[in-house]
N, C-alpha and C positions, 0 to 999 in steps of 0.2 A: 343699463338702459341701452337698447339697440337703436342704432340710427334709423331714422325714418327714410324710406326710399323716396327719391324725387318723383314728382308727378310727371305726367305725360308732357313732353316738350311742346307739342303742337297745341294742346289745350291751354297750356299756360301762356304760350305766345299769344293766343287769341284773347285770353283774359287781360294780359298787359295792354294789348291794343285797345280793347274795349274800355279799360280803366283810363287810359290816356285820352281816348276820344271823349269820354264822359266829362273829364275835367278840362278839356280844351288844350291838351298837350299834343304835340306833333313830333313823335320820335323819329319819323322818317326825315322830316325837315331838319331836325337836330343832328341826325347822322350826316345828312348831305352837306350841312353847313359847318361840320366839324365840331359842333358843341359836344357831341359824344362820339367815341370811336366804336367800332364794331365790337370789340372786346367788352366795352362797358354795356352795350346793348345786351350781349350774351349774359352778363352778370345780372342784369335786371330780370331777364327771363328765368335764369337759374334761381335767383332769390324768390321769385314767384313760385317756382317749382318746389321750393323748400317749405312753403306755407302749409300749415297744418289745417287751414280752414278754407279750402277752395270753394266749398259749397256755399259758405257764408258770403264769399265774394260774388259768386254767381247770383245769389239772391239779391245782394245789394245792387249789382249792375242791372238786373232785371227791373228794379224799382227806380233806378236813377240813370236815365239816359243822359242827363246833364247835371253837373254838380260843380260848385266852385272848388270843392276839395275831394280828395280821394277817400275811399271808405276808411272809417276809423280803424286803425290797426293794420292798414296795408303796409307791407314791408317795403314797398317802393314809393310810398307817398312823397317822400322828400325829393327823390330824384325825378319823379314824374312832374312835380311842381316846377322844377328847373327847366323842363322841356317845353313849357308853354311859350308861345311866340310873344 
């Protein structure tokens, strides 16, 4: 099995930001307050880039401007939950 190439960094950055906003998480505030480091933020975006279903995420985000939880199956759901104020 060949490794799947990572998705476009900018598109996945925007997906992570949209998902965080939808669930009420604030990654920028978490970084500024030291809850997560820059390297951890980069890992979040890279994890998103490795997702095999970005279209499903886009569809979910289009239908959920606000949600108490991240999309089922989101690779970053647990960490994004920790970034809620």
